[in-house]
VEXPA-824805 format. One line per 3 residues: number of its first residue (from 1); their letters; for each residue x, y, z of N, C-alpha, C, O, CB. Coordinates in Angstrom, 1 decimal, m for minus. Atoms other than C-alpha are relative to their C-alpha. Glycine has a CB too. Example, Ala and Ser with C-alpha at 12.3 -4.5 7.8 and 13.67 -1.06 7.14 Angstrom:
! residues 2
1 = AS = 0.9,m1.2,0.0,12.3,m4.5,7.8,0.9,1.2,0.0,1.9,1.2,0.7,m1.0,0.0,1.2 ~ m0.9,m1.1,0.0,13.7,m1.1,7.1,m0.8,1.1,0.8,m0.3,2.2,0.9,0.4,0.5,m1.4
! end
This chain:
! residues 137
1 = MDQ = 0.9,m1.3,m0.5,154.7,149.9,306.1,0.6,0.5,0.6,1.4,0.0,1.4,m1.2,m0.1,0.8 ~ m1.1,m1.3,m0.9,156.5,153.2,307.3,m1.2,0.7,0.7,m0.7,1.5,1.5,1.1,1.5,m1.1 ~ 0.5,m0.4,m0.6,153.3,154.2,308.6,m1.4,m0.5,m0.4,m1.6,m1.0,m1.4,0.3,1.1,0.2
4 = AAA = 1.2,0.8,0.1,149.4,153.2,309.6,m1.1,1.8,0.3,m0.8,2.8,0.9,m0.1,m1.7,1.5 ~ 0.6,m0.9,m0.6,146.4,155.4,309.7,m1.3,m0.2,0.4,m1.2,m1.3,1.1,m0.1,0.8,m0.7 ~ 1.1,0.5,m0.4,142.8,155.3,310.4,m1.3,1.3,m0.7,m1.2,2.6,m0.7,0.3,m0.2,1.6
7 = IPF = 1.2,m0.6,0.4,139.4,156.7,309.0,m1.1,m0.4,1.1,m1.7,m1.4,1.1,m0.3,m0.4,m1.5 ~ 0.6,0.4,m1.1,137.5,157.1,312.1,m1.7,0.3,m0.6,m2.0,1.0,m1.5,0.7,0.9,1.6 ~ 1.3,0.0,0.5,133.7,156.8,311.8,m0.8,0.1,1.6,m0.4,m0.2,2.8,m0.4,m1.5,m1.2
10 = RRR = 1.2,0.5,m1.1,130.5,156.8,314.0,m1.7,0.3,m0.5,m2.1,0.9,m1.5,0.4,1.0,1.6 ~ 1.2,0.4,1.1,127.0,156.1,313.4,m1.1,1.4,1.3,m1.7,1.1,2.3,m0.8,m2.6,0.0 ~ 0.9,m0.3,m0.5,125.2,159.3,314.6,m1.9,0.5,m0.4,m2.1,1.0,m1.5,0.8,0.7,0.3
13 = NGK = 1.3,0.1,0.0,121.1,159.5,314.9,m0.1,m0.7,m2.1,m0.4,0.0,m3.1,m0.8,1.8,0.6 ~ 0.0,0.5,1.1,121.2,157.1,311.9,0.9,0.1,m0.8,1.0,m0.9,m1.5,m0.7,0.2,m0.4 ~ m1.1,0.0,1.3,124.1,158.3,309.5,1.0,m0.2,0.8,1.1,m0.3,2.0,0.2,1.4,m1.1
16 = LEY = m1.2,0.3,m0.5,127.5,157.9,309.4,0.7,1.3,m0.1,0.8,1.9,m1.2,0.6,m1.1,m0.8 ~ m0.6,m0.9,0.0,129.4,160.6,310.4,1.9,m0.3,m0.2,2.4,m1.4,0.1,m0.5,0.6,1.1 ~ m1.7,0.5,0.3,133.8,160.8,309.5,0.4,1.2,0.8,m0.2,2.3,0.8,0.7,0.0,m2.0
19 = ALV = m0.6,m1.0,m0.8,136.1,162.6,312.1,1.8,m0.1,m1.4,2.5,m1.0,m1.8,0.2,m0.6,2.3 ~ m1.2,m0.3,0.0,139.0,164.5,310.3,0.9,0.9,0.3,0.3,1.7,1.0,0.2,m0.1,m0.7 ~ m0.5,m0.4,m0.7,141.7,166.2,311.1,0.8,0.8,m0.7,1.1,0.4,m1.8,0.4,m0.8,0.8
22 = TGI = m1.1,m1.1,0.6,144.1,169.6,310.2,0.9,0.0,0.6,0.8,m0.7,1.6,m0.2,1.4,m0.2 ~ m1.0,m0.2,m0.6,147.2,170.4,311.2,m0.1,1.8,0.0,0.2,2.4,m1.0,1.2,m0.9,m0.7 ~ 0.3,m1.7,m0.1,146.4,174.6,312.2,1.2,0.5,m0.8,0.7,1.6,m0.9,m0.2,0.7,1.7
25 = RSG = m0.4,m0.4,0.7,149.2,175.6,310.1,0.3,m0.2,m1.5,0.6,0.6,m2.4,0.6,0.1,0.5 ~ 0.5,0.3,1.6,148.7,173.6,306.9,m1.2,0.7,m0.5,m1.2,1.6,m1.2,m0.4,m1.4,m0.3 ~ 1.2,m0.7,0.6,144.9,174.1,306.6,m0.2,m1.3,m0.9,m1.3,m1.1,m1.5,0.2,1.6,m0.8
28 = KWG = 0.4,1.0,0.8,144.7,170.8,304.8,0.0,m0.9,0.9,0.7,m1.3,1.8,0.8,m0.3,m1.2 ~ 0.5,1.4,m0.7,142.3,167.9,305.8,0.7,m0.9,m0.2,1.3,m1.0,m1.2,m1.2,m0.6,m0.4 ~ m0.4,1.2,0.5,143.5,164.7,306.3,m0.7,m1.1,1.4,m1.4,m0.8,2.3,1.8,0.1,m0.4
31 = IPK = 0.4,0.8,m1.0,143.0,161.7,308.5,1.3,m0.5,0.7,2.3,m0.8,0.1,m0.9,m1.0,m0.6 ~ m0.9,0.5,m1.2,145.0,160.6,311.9,0.9,m0.9,m0.7,0.2,m1.6,m1.5,m0.7,m0.8,1.2 ~ m0.7,0.7,0.4,148.0,158.6,310.6,1.7,0.3,0.6,2.1,1.3,1.1,m0.4,0.1,m1.3
34 = GLI = m1.5,m0.8,m0.7,151.9,158.6,311.7,0.7,m1.6,m0.2,0.2,m2.6,m0.8,m0.1,0.8,2.4 ~ m0.6,0.7,0.4,154.9,156.4,311.8,m0.3,m1.6,1.2,m1.0,m1.8,2.2,1.4,0.8,m0.1 ~ 0.6,1.4,m0.7,154.6,152.7,313.1,1.6,m0.3,0.7,2.5,m0.7,0.0,m0.6,m1.4,m1.4
37 = DPG = m0.8,0.1,m0.3,157.1,152.5,315.7,0.8,m1.7,0.5,m0.1,m2.5,0.9,m0.1,0.9,0.7 ~ m0.2,1.0,m0.2,159.1,149.4,316.4,m0.4,m0.4,1.1,m0.5,0.2,2.1,0.9,m0.2,m0.1 ~ 0.4,0.8,m1.2,157.8,146.4,318.3,m1.6,0.5,0.1,m2.2,0.3,1.1,0.9,0.5,1.6
40 = ETP = 1.5,m1.0,0.0,154.1,148.4,317.2,m0.6,m0.6,m1.5,0.1,m0.6,m2.5,0.2,2.0,0.0 ~ 0.2,0.7,1.0,151.9,146.7,314.8,m0.9,1.4,m0.4,m1.3,2.4,0.2,m0.6,m1.7,0.2 ~ 1.0,m1.1,1.1,149.9,148.8,311.9,m1.4,0.6,0.7,m1.8,1.8,0.7,m0.7,m1.0,m1.5
43 = TET = 1.1,m0.3,m0.8,146.8,148.7,314.0,0.2,0.6,1.4,m0.6,1.4,1.7,m0.7,m1.0,0.2 ~ m0.3,m0.6,m1.5,148.1,149.6,317.5,0.8,1.7,m0.7,1.1,2.7,m0.2,1.4,m1.4,1.2 ~ m0.4,m1.9,0.5,149.3,152.8,315.2,m0.9,0.7,0.1,m1.0,1.6,0.9,0.4,0.4,m1.3
46 = ALK = 0.8,m0.7,0.1,146.3,153.8,313.9,m0.9,0.0,1.0,m2.0,0.3,0.7,m0.5,m0.2,m1.1 ~ 0.8,m0.5,m1.1,144.7,153.8,317.5,0.8,0.7,0.9,0.4,1.3,1.9,m0.7,m1.2,0.7 ~ m0.6,m1.0,m0.8,147.3,155.4,319.0,0.3,1.2,m1.2,m0.3,2.1,m0.5,1.4,m0.5,0.9
49 = ETL = 0.4,m0.9,0.6,147.5,158.1,316.1,m1.0,0.7,0.5,m0.9,1.7,1.3,m0.2,m0.4,m1.1 ~ 1.5,m0.8,m0.4,143.3,158.6,316.2,0.2,0.8,1.3,0.0,2.0,1.3,m1.3,m1.0,0.4 ~ m0.2,m0.9,m1.4,144.1,159.5,320.0,0.8,1.0,0.2,0.6,1.8,1.0,0.4,m0.7,0.9
52 = EEA = m1.5,m1.8,m0.2,147.3,162.1,319.7,m0.5,0.4,m0.9,0.0,1.6,m0.9,2.0,m0.1,m0.3 ~ 0.4,m1.2,0.6,145.5,163.7,317.0,m1.2,0.5,0.1,m1.4,1.7,m0.2,0.2,m0.2,m1.1 ~ 1.5,m0.6,0.4,142.0,163.8,317.0,m0.6,m0.6,1.7,m1.9,m0.6,1.7,m0.9,m0.9,m2.0
55 = GLR = 0.5,0.1,m1.2,141.3,162.8,320.6,m0.7,m1.3,0.1,m1.2,m1.4,1.2,m0.7,0.9,0.3 ~ 1.3,1.0,0.2,139.1,159.7,319.8,0.3,m1.8,0.4,1.0,m2.5,m0.3,m0.4,0.1,m1.8 ~ 0.1,1.7,m0.1,138.8,155.9,321.1,m0.9,m1.0,m1.0,m2.0,m0.6,m1.5,m0.5,m0.3,1.4
58 = GRI = 0.9,0.7,0.3,137.4,153.0,319.5,0.9,m1.1,m0.6,2.1,m1.3,m0.4,m1.1,0.7,m1.0 ~ m0.5,1.2,0.3,137.9,149.9,317.9,0.6,m0.2,m2.0,0.2,0.6,m2.9,m1.5,m1.0,0.5 ~ m0.4,0.0,1.4,139.7,148.7,314.2,m1.1,m0.8,m0.6,m1.0,m2.0,m0.3,1.4,m0.7,m0.3
61 = IGD = 0.7,1.2,0.7,136.8,147.0,312.2,0.7,m0.4,m1.3,1.0,0.5,m2.1,m1.5,0.4,m0.3 ~ m0.5,0.8,1.2,138.2,144.4,309.5,1.5,m0.2,m0.4,2.2,0.0,0.6,m0.6,0.6,m1.1 ~ m1.2,m0.5,0.5,141.4,144.5,307.8,0.3,0.9,m0.9,m0.6,1.3,m1.7,0.4,m0.9,m0.3
64 = SVG = m0.4,m1.4,0.7,143.2,147.2,306.0,m0.9,0.0,m1.0,m1.4,m0.9,m1.6,1.4,0.2,m0.6 ~ 0.7,0.2,1.1,141.5,148.7,303.6,0.3,0.8,m1.3,m0.3,1.5,m2.1,m1.2,0.1,0.3 ~ m0.7,m0.3,1.1,144.3,149.3,301.5,1.2,1.0,0.8,1.2,1.4,2.0,m1.0,0.7,m1.2
67 = TYD = m0.8,m0.8,m0.3,147.5,151.5,301.1,m0.3,1.4,m0.5,m1.4,1.8,m0.4,1.0,m0.4,m0.3 ~ m0.5,m1.2,0.9,148.6,154.8,299.2,1.1,0.7,0.6,0.9,1.3,1.7,m1.1,1.0,m0.3 ~ m0.9,m0.5,0.1,151.9,156.1,298.9,0.2,1.6,0.2,m0.7,2.2,m0.4,0.3,m0.4,m0.8
70 = YDK = m0.6,m1.2,m0.1,153.4,159.7,299.7,1.3,0.1,m0.1,2.1,m0.8,0.2,m0.3,0.5,1.0 ~ m1.4,m0.4,m0.5,156.5,161.9,299.6,0.1,0.6,1.1,m0.7,1.5,1.4,0.7,0.8,m0.8 ~ 0.0,m1.2,m1.3,157.6,163.3,302.8,1.7,m0.1,0.0,2.2,m1.0,m0.7,m1.1,m0.7,2.0
73 = WGT = m1.8,0.0,m0.8,161.9,164.0,304.2,0.4,m0.9,m1.3,1.2,m1.8,m1.1,0.2,m1.1,2.0 ~ m0.8,0.5,1.3,162.8,162.9,300.4,m0.3,m1.0,m0.1,0.8,m1.5,m0.6,1.4,0.1,m0.3 ~ 0.3,1.0,0.1,161.4,159.8,300.4,m1.8,m0.4,m0.1,m2.8,0.1,0.4,0.8,m0.4,0.9
76 = TLT = 1.7,0.7,0.0,158.0,157.5,299.6,0.0,m0.6,1.3,0.8,m1.4,1.8,m0.4,m1.4,m1.4 ~ 0.7,0.6,m1.1,155.9,156.8,302.6,m1.0,m0.9,m0.6,m1.6,m0.5,m1.6,m0.7,1.1,0.9 ~ 0.9,0.1,0.1,153.8,154.3,302.4,m1.0,m0.2,1.3,m0.6,m0.1,2.5,0.2,m0.7,m0.7
79 = VQV = 0.7,m0.2,m1.1,150.7,153.9,304.5,m1.1,m0.9,m0.1,m2.0,m1.0,m1.1,m0.4,1.4,0.2 ~ 1.6,1.1,0.3,148.1,151.2,305.3,m1.2,0.6,1.1,m1.0,1.0,2.2,0.3,m2.1,0.5 ~ 1.1,m0.7,m0.6,144.7,152.4,306.3,m0.9,m1.0,0.2,m1.1,m2.0,m0.4,m0.7,1.1,m0.7
82 = FLL = 1.2,1.3,m0.7,141.9,150.7,308.6,m1.0,1.0,0.4,m0.9,2.2,0.6,0.6,m1.2,1.7 ~ 1.4,m0.7,0.2,138.4,151.5,308.9,0.2,0.4,2.3,1.1,m0.1,2.9,m1.8,m1.6,m0.9 ~ m0.5,m0.4,m1.8,138.2,153.0,313.5,m1.1,0.4,0.3,m1.4,1.6,0.3,1.3,1.2,0.5
85 = EVD = 1.1,m0.7,m0.1,134.8,152.8,314.5,m0.3,0.7,1.4,m0.5,0.0,2.3,m1.0,m0.9,m0.4 ~ m0.3,m0.7,m1.3,134.8,155.5,317.4,m1.2,m0.3,1.3,m2.4,m0.5,1.1,0.1,1.6,m0.4 ~ 1.2,0.2,m0.8,133.0,155.0,320.5,0.2,1.2,1.6,m0.4,1.3,2.6,m0.1,m2.0,0.5
88 = TEE = m0.2,m0.8,m1.2,134.6,157.5,322.8,0.8,1.5,m0.5,1.8,1.4,m1.1,1.1,m0.9,1.1 ~ m0.3,m1.4,0.3,135.3,161.6,322.2,0.3,0.8,0.8,m0.5,1.3,1.5,m0.9,0.7,m0.5 ~ m0.7,m0.3,m1.2,137.8,163.0,324.5,m0.3,2.2,m0.8,m0.1,2.8,m1.9,2.2,m1.1,0.0
91 = SDW = m0.1,m0.8,0.0,137.3,166.5,324.8,1.3,1.1,m0.3,1.5,2.0,m1.1,m0.6,0.0,0.6 ~ m2.1,m0.7,0.0,141.5,167.7,325.4,0.3,m1.3,m0.5,m0.4,m2.3,m0.3,1.2,0.4,1.8 ~ m0.7,1.2,0.1,143.8,165.4,323.8,1.5,0.7,m0.9,1.6,1.8,m1.5,m1.1,m1.2,m0.9
94 = EER = m1.6,m0.6,m0.1,147.7,165.9,323.2,0.0,0.9,m1.5,0.6,1.9,m1.4,1.4,m1.3,0.1 ~ m0.1,m1.2,1.4,147.6,167.8,319.7,m0.9,0.8,m0.6,m1.0,1.4,m1.7,0.3,m0.4,m1.1 ~ 1.3,m1.0,0.1,144.5,169.6,320.2,0.7,1.4,m0.2,0.4,2.2,m1.1,m1.2,0.0,1.4
97 = PFR = m0.7,m1.3,0.5,146.8,172.7,320.5,0.3,0.4,m1.6,0.2,1.6,m1.8,1.2,0.0,0.6 ~ m0.5,0.3,1.1,147.9,172.0,316.8,m0.8,m0.3,m1.3,m0.5,m0.2,m2.4,0.8,m1.0,0.3 ~ 0.7,0.6,0.8,145.1,170.5,315.3,m1.5,0.2,0.2,m2.1,0.2,1.3,0.3,m1.2,0.0
100 = ERR = 1.7,0.0,m0.3,141.3,170.9,314.5,m0.9,m1.4,m0.4,m0.7,m2.0,m1.5,m0.7,1.4,m0.9 ~ 0.6,1.2,0.7,139.0,167.9,314.3,m1.7,0.5,m0.2,m2.4,1.3,0.5,0.2,m1.5,1.0 ~ 1.3,m0.4,0.9,135.7,167.9,312.1,m0.7,m1.1,m0.7,m0.3,m1.7,m1.7,0.3,1.1,m1.2
103 = WVG = 1.2,1.1,0.3,132.6,165.5,312.1,m0.4,0.3,m1.2,m0.8,1.5,m1.4,m1.2,m0.1,0.9 ~ 0.5,m0.1,1.5,131.6,165.1,308.5,m0.7,m1.0,m0.6,m0.4,m2.2,m0.6,1.0,0.2,m1.0 ~ 0.7,1.0,0.9,129.0,163.6,306.3,0.7,m0.6,m1.1,1.7,m0.1,m1.5,m1.0,0.6,m0.7
106 = ARE = m0.9,0.4,1.2,130.3,161.5,303.4,0.5,0.4,m1.2,1.5,0.0,m1.7,m0.4,m0.7,m0.3 ~ m0.3,m1.0,0.7,130.1,164.0,300.7,0.9,1.1,0.7,2.0,1.1,0.2,m1.1,0.4,m0.4 ~ m1.4,m0.5,m0.7,132.1,166.4,303.0,1.4,m0.4,m0.1,2.4,0.1,m0.5,m0.1,0.0,1.2
109 = AMK = m1.6,0.6,m0.5,134.7,163.9,303.9,0.6,m0.1,m1.3,1.9,m0.1,m1.5,0.1,m1.7,0.7 ~ m0.7,0.7,1.4,135.0,163.1,300.1,0.9,1.7,m0.6,2.0,2.0,m1.0,m1.7,m0.8,m1.5 ~ m0.9,m1.0,0.5,135.6,166.7,299.2,0.6,0.7,0.5,1.2,1.5,m0.2,m0.4,0.6,m0.5
112 = LLA = m0.9,m0.6,m0.6,137.2,168.1,301.7,2.0,m1.0,0.2,3.0,m0.6,0.7,m1.0,0.2,1.4 ~ m1.1,0.4,m0.1,139.8,165.1,301.2,0.3,m0.1,m1.4,1.2,m0.9,m1.6,0.1,m1.2,0.8 ~ 0.0,0.1,1.2,139.7,165.4,297.4,1.5,0.2,m0.8,1.7,m0.2,m2.0,m1.0,0.9,m0.4
115 = EHP = m1.3,m0.1,0.7,143.3,166.3,296.8,0.9,m0.7,1.0,2.1,m0.4,1.0,0.5,1.5,m0.2 ~ m0.5,1.0,m1.3,144.3,163.8,299.8,0.8,m1.1,m0.8,0.2,m1.6,m1.7,m1.3,m0.8,1.1 ~ m0.3,0.9,0.9,146.5,161.4,298.4,m0.3,m1.7,m0.1,0.1,m2.6,m0.8,1.3,0.2,0.0
118 = AAE = 0.7,1.1,m0.1,144.5,158.8,299.5,m1.7,m0.1,m0.2,m2.5,m0.8,0.5,0.4,m0.3,1.2 ~ 1.6,m0.6,0.0,140.9,160.3,298.2,0.0,m1.3,m0.9,m0.6,m2.1,m0.2,m0.6,1.9,m0.6 ~ 1.3,1.3,0.4,139.8,157.2,296.0,0.3,m1.3,0.9,m0.5,m2.3,0.7,0.0,m0.7,m1.9
121 = LIA = 0.2,0.9,m1.4,140.9,154.8,299.2,m1.1,0.4,0.4,m2.2,0.0,0.2,1.1,0.0,1.2 ~ 0.9,m0.7,m1.1,139.2,156.9,301.4,m1.5,0.2,m0.4,m2.4,0.1,0.5,0.5,1.4,0.3 ~ 1.4,0.3,0.2,136.0,157.2,299.3,m0.8,m1.2,m0.5,m2.0,m1.2,m0.6,m0.2,0.7,m0.7
124 = RAI = 0.2,1.3,m0.1,135.8,153.7,298.6,m0.3,m0.5,1.3,m1.5,m0.9,1.5,1.0,m0.7,m0.4 ~ 0.4,0.0,m1.5,135.8,153.3,302.2,m1.3,m0.3,0.6,m1.9,m1.2,1.1,0.2,1.0,0.4 ~ 1.1,m0.9,0.1,133.3,155.6,302.4,m1.1,m1.0,m0.3,m1.9,m1.7,0.3,0.2,1.2,m1.0
127 = SDL = 1.5,0.8,0.6,130.9,154.0,300.3,m0.2,m1.1,0.0,m1.3,m1.4,m0.4,m0.3,0.1,m1.1 ~ 0.1,1.4,m1.0,131.6,150.5,301.7,m1.2,0.2,1.0,m2.4,m0.1,1.0,1.4,m0.1,0.9 ~ 0.5,m0.8,m1.3,130.6,152.1,304.8,m1.3,m0.1,0.0,m2.1,m0.9,0.4,0.5,1.6,0.2
130 = ENM = 1.3,m0.5,0.3,127.7,153.8,303.7,m1.8,m1.2,m0.8,m3.0,m1.1,m0.8,0.7,1.2,m0.9 ~ 0.8,1.0,0.8,126.3,150.8,301.4,m0.4,m1.7,1.0,m1.0,m2.7,0.6,1.1,m0.3,m1.5 ~ 0.4,0.7,m1.0,126.2,148.6,304.7,m1.4,0.4,0.4,m2.3,m0.5,0.7,1.0,0.1,1.0
133 = GSG = 0.9,m0.6,m1.0,123.7,150.7,306.1,m0.4,0.3,1.4,0.0,1.4,1.7,m0.7,m0.4,m0.2 ~ 0.0,m0.4,m1.3,122.7,150.8,309.7,0.7,m1.2,0.4,1.5,m1.0,1.4,m1.4,0.3,0.7 ~ m0.7,1.1,m0.8,124.0,147.3,310.4,1.5,0.1,0.3,2.2,0.9,m0.4,m0.1,m1.4,m0.7
136 = SP = m1.7,m0.1,m0.6,127.8,147.0,312.2,0.6,m0.6,m1.3,0.2,m1.6,m1.8,0.4,m1.2,1.5 ~ m1.1,0.6,1.0,130.7,146.5,309.3,0.3,m1.0,0.5,1.2,m1.7,0.0,1.2,0.7,m0.3
! end
């Protein structure tokens, strides 16, 4: 694996919400992700990137929900994706000057991520979470 990512989610008023991030320059919505540093596990990277890019802390739920590939820097990178249940939301975070964070429902998340390289993976993960109902995954 080259990178790790998280699909941050929370329960609010009995409904699931998902946190998306965008780079202010690109305007494209995505999920927090980053390079796995030497000596770091994919889950550690997913947690770290979610804090840096979205100001969110929480816990990884279960195993990876899958991987996706995308092209960057003249190569193809593989990203391992995890579900992250959010328990703390920071009002200020490291990349706040460069990123926007938005909480959305499942339909809006899938709409905003329709062109994302992990769109199918994210849609399946959201569907699985939604189908679990109010119980903890």
